[in-house]
C-alpha positions in Angstrom: 113.9 26.9 -11.9 116.5 27.7 -9.2 117.3 24.6 -7.1 114.9 24.3 -4.1 118.0 23.8 -1.8 119.3 27.4 -2.6 117.6 29.9 -0.2 118.2 33.3 -1.8 116.3 35.1 0.9 118.5 33.5 3.4 121.5 34.6 1.5 120.1 38.2 1.2 119.7 38.3 4.9 123.5 38.2 5.2 124.0 41.4 3.2 123.0 44.5 5.3 123.2 47.0 2.4 120.4 45.2 0.6 118.0 46.5 3.2 118.6 50.3 2.4 116.8 52.5 0.0 118.0 54.7 -2.9 115.9 57.7 -3.9 113.0 56.5 -1.7 113.0 53.2 -3.4 114.1 49.8 -2.1 117.6 48.9 -3.4 118.0 46.7 -6.5 121.9 46.2 -6.8 122.6 44.9 -10.3 126.1 46.1 -10.7 128.1 43.1 -9.1 130.3 42.8 -12.3 131.9 46.0 -11.2 131.9 45.4 -7.4 129.9 42.9 -5.5 128.4 43.6 -2.1 130.0 42.2 1.2 128.2 39.9 3.6 128.0 40.5 7.4 130.5 37.7 7.8 133.2 39.7 5.9 132.3 43.0 7.6 132.6 41.3 10.9 135.9 39.8 10.1 137.3 43.3 9.0 136.0 44.8 12.3 137.4 42.0 14.5 140.9 42.4 13.0 140.9 46.2 13.5 139.5 45.9 16.9 141.7 43.2 18.4 144.7 42.2 16.1 145.8 45.2 14.1 149.5 45.4 13.6 152.0 45.1 10.8 153.3 41.7 9.6 156.7 40.8 9.3 159.7 40.4 11.8 158.3 41.9 14.9 158.3 39.7 17.9 155.2 40.9 19.8 152.0 39.3 20.1 149.8 41.5 17.9 152.3 41.3 14.9 152.4 37.5 15.3 148.6 37.3 15.3 148.3 39.6 12.3 151.0 37.5 10.4 149.1 34.3 11.1 145.8 35.7 10.0 147.4 37.1 6.8 149.0 33.8 5.8 145.8 31.9 6.8 144.0 34.0 4.4 146.4 33.2 1.8 145.8 29.5 2.3 142.2 29.9 2.1 142.2 31.9 -1.1 144.7 29.4 -2.7 142.4 26.5 -1.7 139.3 28.3 -3.2 140.9 27.9 -6.7 142.6 24.6 -6.1 146.1 26.0 -5.8 149.2 25.5 -3.6 149.4 28.2 -1.0 153.0 29.1 -1.9 151.9 29.9 -5.5 149.3 32.5 -4.5 150.5 36.1 -4.6 148.3 38.9 -3.1 148.0 42.1 -5.3 145.8 45.0 -5.1 143.5 43.7 -7.8 143.4 41.8 -11.0 144.9 44.5 -12.9 148.0 44.6 -10.8 148.3 40.8 -11.1 148.1 40.9 -14.9 150.7 43.8 -14.9 153.0 41.8 -12.6 153.2 39.1 -15.3 153.5 41.8 -18.2 156.5 43.2 -16.4 158.2 39.8 -16.1 159.0 40.0 -19.8 162.1 41.8 -21.0 163.6 42.9 -24.3 165.3 39.9 -25.8 168.7 41.7 -25.9 168.5 42.9 -22.4 171.3 42.3 -19.8 171.6 40.2 -17.6 169.9 37.4 -19.4 166.9 35.8 -17.9 164.6 33.0 -18.5 164.0 32.6 -22.2 160.3 32.2 -21.9 160.1 35.8 -20.6 162.3 37.5 -23.4 160.6 39.2 -26.3 161.7 41.0 -29.3 160.8 41.9 -33.0 159.1 38.8 -34.5 157.6 37.6 -31.3 153.7 37.9 -30.7 151.4 38.2 -27.8 147.8 37.2 -28.4 144.7 38.4 -26.7 141.1 38.5 -27.7 138.8 41.3 -29.1 136.6 41.2 -26.0 139.3 42.0 -23.4 138.8 44.3 -20.5 141.3 47.2 -20.8 143.2 45.7 -17.8 144.1 42.6 -20.0 144.7 44.7 -23.1 146.8 47.8 -22.3 149.5 46.1 -20.4 150.2 43.9 -23.3 150.1 47.0 -25.7 152.8 48.6 -23.6 154.8 45.4 -23.4 154.9 45.1 -27.1 155.8 48.8 -27.5 158.7 48.1 -25.0 160.1 45.0 -26.6 159.2 45.3 -30.3 156.8 42.4 -30.1 153.5 42.4 -32.0 150.1 42.3 -30.6 147.5 40.0 -32.2 144.0 39.0 -31.2 141.3 36.3 -31.7 138.3 38.2 -33.2 134.7 38.3 -32.1 131.8 36.8 -34.0 128.5 38.7 -34.5 126.9 36.6 -31.7 129.5 37.4 -29.1 131.6 34.3 -29.2 135.2 34.2 -30.2 136.0 33.2 -33.8 138.2 30.2 -33.1 138.3 29.2 -36.7 141.5 31.3 -36.9 143.1 30.0 -33.7 145.8 28.1 -35.4 146.7 31.1 -37.6 146.6 33.6 -34.8 148.5 31.4 -32.2 151.5 30.2 -34.2 155.2 29.5 -33.8 155.8 33.2 -33.1 153.4 33.4 -30.1 155.0 33.7 -26.7 151.8 34.4 -24.6 148.2 34.0 -24.8 146.1 36.0 -22.4 142.3 36.0 -22.5 139.2 36.7 -20.3 137.5 33.6 -19.0 134.1 35.4 -18.7 133.4 38.6 -20.5 132.6 41.6 -18.4 130.4 43.1 -21.3 129.1 40.2 -23.4 128.8 37.6 -20.5 130.5 35.1 -22.9 132.0 32.2 -21.2 135.2 31.5 -23.2 136.8 28.2 -23.7 140.0 27.3 -22.0 140.9 23.7 -23.1 141.0 24.4 -26.8 143.1 27.7 -26.3 145.5 26.1 -23.8 146.1 23.2 -26.0 147.0 25.4 -29.0 149.2 27.6 -26.9 151.1 24.7 -25.5 151.5 23.1 -29.0 153.6 26.2 -29.9 155.4 26.7 -26.6 153.4 29.7 -25.5 152.6 30.7 -22.0 149.0 31.2 -21.0 147.2 33.7 -18.6 143.5 33.7 -17.8 141.7 36.7 -16.5 139.3 35.3 -14.0 137.8 38.5 -12.6 134.4 37.5 -13.8 134.6 33.8 -13.3 136.2 33.0 -10.0 133.3 34.9 -8.0 130.5 33.1 -9.8 131.6 29.5 -10.6 133.8 26.7 -9.4 137.3 27.3 -10.7 140.3 25.0 -10.3 143.7 25.9 -11.6 144.6 22.2 -12.1 141.5 21.7 -14.4 142.1 25.0 -16.3 145.7 24.0 -16.8 146.8 27.6 -17.5 150.0 29.0 -16.4 148.6 32.1 -14.6 145.3 33.2 -13.2 144.4 36.8 -12.2 141.3 37.5 -10.0 140.1 40.2 -7.5 138.5 40.3 -4.2 135.9 43.2 -4.5 133.9 41.2 -7.2 133.7 38.1 -4.9 132.0 39.7 -1.8 135.3 40.8 -0.4 136.9 44.2 0.2 138.5 46.5 -2.3 142.2 46.8 -2.6 143.0 43.0 -2.7 143.4 40.5 -5.4 145.5 37.6 -6.4 147.8 36.2 -9.0 148.3 32.4 -9.2 151.1 31.1 -11.2 152.9 27.8 -11.6 155.7 27.7 -9.0 158.6 27.2 -11.5 157.4 30.2 -13.6 156.8 32.4 -10.6 160.4 31.6 -9.5 161.6 32.8 -13.0 159.7 36.2 -12.6 161.5 39.2 -11.1 159.8 41.5 -8.5 157.6 44.1 -9.9 158.0 46.4 -6.7 161.1 46.4 -4.5 161.5 47.5 -0.9 161.0 46.2 2.6 159.5 42.7 3.3 160.5 41.2 0.0 164.3 41.0 0.5 166.6 38.2 2.2 169.7 40.2 2.4 170.6 43.8 1.5 173.9 45.4 0.9 174.7 49.0 -0.4 175.3 47.6 -3.8 173.0 44.6 -4.2 170.2 42.6 -2.7 168.8 39.1 -2.8 165.0 38.4 -2.7 162.9 36.2 -0.4 161.2 33.2 -2.1 157.8 33.4 -3.9 155.3 34.7 -2.8 157.0 37.2 -0.5 159.3 38.5 -3.2 156.3 40.0 -5.0 154.6 41.6 -1.9 157.0 44.6 -1.2 156.1 47.1 1.7 153.1 46.7 4.0 150.7 44.4 2.4 147.0 44.7 2.3 146.7 42.8 5.6 143.2 43.5 6.7 141.9 43.3 3.0 143.5 39.8 2.6 141.7 38.8 5.9 138.4 40.0 4.4 139.0 38.1 1.3 139.6 35.0 3.4 136.4 35.6 5.0 134.6 36.0 1.7 135.9 32.7 0.3 134.8 31.1 3.5 131.4 32.5 2.9 131.1 31.5 -0.8 132.4 28.1 0.1 129.8 27.5 2.7 127.1 28.7 0.1 128.7 26.4 -2.4 130.1 27.6 -5.8 128.2 25.1 -7.8 125.0 26.3 -6.2 126.1 29.9 -6.9 126.7 29.0 -10.4 123.2 27.2 -10.7 121.4 30.1 -9.2 123.1 32.7 -11.5 122.6 30.6 -14.6 118.9 30.3 -13.9 118.4 33.9 -13.0 120.3 35.0 -16.2 118.1 32.7 -18.3 114.9 34.2 -16.7 116.3 37.7 -17.2 117.0 37.1 -20.8 113.5 36.0 -21.3 111.9 38.9 -19.4 114.1 41.6 -21.0 113.3 40.1 -24.4 109.7 41.4 -23.9 110.8 45.0 -23.7 110.2 46.7 -27.0 113.2 48.3 -28.5 115.7 46.5 -26.1 118.7 44.7 -27.8 120.9 42.4 -25.8 124.4 41.9 -26.6 126.2 38.4 -26.5 125.2 34.8 -26.6 121.5 34.0 -26.5 122.1 30.6 -24.8 122.3 31.0 -21.1 124.8 28.0 -20.8 127.2 30.1 -22.8 127.3 33.1 -20.6 127.8 34.3 -17.1 125.5 36.6 -15.2 126.2 39.7 -17.2 123.6 41.1 -19.7 124.5 44.3 -21.6 121.8 46.0 -23.7 120.8 49.1 -25.5 117.4 50.5 -25.6 116.2 52.5 -28.8 115.6 56.0 -28.3 117.8 56.4 -25.3 121.5 56.8 -24.6 122.9 54.4 -22.0 123.5 57.2 -19.5 119.7 58.3 -19.8 118.7 54.7 -19.0 121.0 54.5 -16.0 119.8 57.7 -14.4 116.2 56.6 -14.9 116.7 53.3 -13.3 118.6 54.9 -10.4 115.6 57.1 -9.7 113.8 53.7 -9.1 116.5 52.4 -6.8 118.0 50.2 -9.6 121.8 50.3 -9.7 123.3 49.3 -13.1 126.4 50.2 -15.0 126.5 52.4 -18.2 129.3 53.2 -20.6 131.8 51.1 -22.4 132.8 48.9 -19.3 136.4 49.2 -20.0 135.9 47.2 -23.1 136.0 49.9 -25.9 137.0 47.5 -28.7 133.7 45.4 -28.1 131.7 48.4 -28.4 133.5 49.5 -31.4 133.0 46.1 -32.9 129.2 46.3 -32.6 129.1 50.0 -33.5 127.9 51.2 -30.0 129.0 54.2 -28.1 128.2 52.2 -24.9 125.6 49.9 -23.3 123.6 49.4 -20.0 124.9 46.6 -18.0 123.0 44.4 -15.6 125.1 41.9 -13.6 123.7 39.5 -11.1 125.3 37.6 -8.2 124.3 35.0 -5.5 121.8 37.5 -3.8 119.8 38.6 -6.7 116.2 37.5 -7.2 113.6 37.0 -10.0 111.4 39.7 -8.4 114.3 42.2 -8.9 114.5 41.3 -12.6 110.7 41.8 -12.9 111.0 45.3 -11.4 113.9 46.1 -13.8 111.7 45.1 -16.7 108.7 47.0 -15.6 110.7 50.2 -15.1 112.3 49.7 -18.5 108.9 49.2 -20.1 107.7 52.5 -18.4 110.7 54.3 -19.8 110.0 52.8 -23.3 106.4 54.1 -23.3 107.8 57.7 -22.8 109.4 57.6 -26.4 
């Protein structure tokens, strides 16, 4: 049962959009793995900034610029604290995809000039390791990196039950491995992946580590010190914040060895016609006008999540996921992907329904006001692994209820009866 101290109705009251209707039915929003909804507290923060403090950050001396700059850096401090990081190690990006690409572009061909940090040099014979369950954002950048440098991409395979097959970890992650990058919680299977075992193996061979936290940071307590990885990527629009803002955390000494991905104003210390020097981290990675109001909104989002309590959010979602697994198991012809034990998964449930394509299911649910995601979920290799063209994905967050899961199951039962 959900903890009696967690008042989901009180949480729901903070989300204005949950009161609307879709196709004449009360909205049931079950697509938070794609993008979560924002509470009134975040919407108000965005409005307050635009109404009273809007200006560019940087070297202006006027009052509005100073206020905008202070709010922007205060948001950085909040987001860094949310994941247990030092403020100066938190880089704002547009999303988790850009954060991962920033790290990917830090690597250069082994024979390039001028020489850089040897940890970020790759060539033939070197290897980058991912997993078979990665979102395309944590797969395609490494494919392009290997093509650019001549390195080889390898992966940790999936078991039939949706877990990683770690029996081959010591073979896949070996003396040739330079980086291991993997997803903390799968966006299609819901699988919660281990960190300690993979980090220990990567460190034993001298490889760097990057964790895709897009589906974990919004849903459970995350501390970069406890994770012990080298980089962590996450995004604001999945954690009750606005779109267009994400973050990369990295160990300071590694970030200081990474060249800028984008160049321009705001990230330079001195500029001559023939050369420039760059500002310290994190400013060197934030060229041009940054996503100021989006960062402020993300700061408000982590304030909100922190006030609810991430341990409480995790308990609520775990209990709701367990309930959903049980209820959906009663729908004839419905097959769920991923681990059967709720303790092994986040709040993501992907399924197929016999006799119907995922798109048909999605359209039918939408007619009843239920919003879900259909398709490959930017995880085509997972669908291929299980012989599927796509799935229907239900994903819950801190504002979802058992009544919504019951309604989902009832609509699916009704659809199944139409076979």
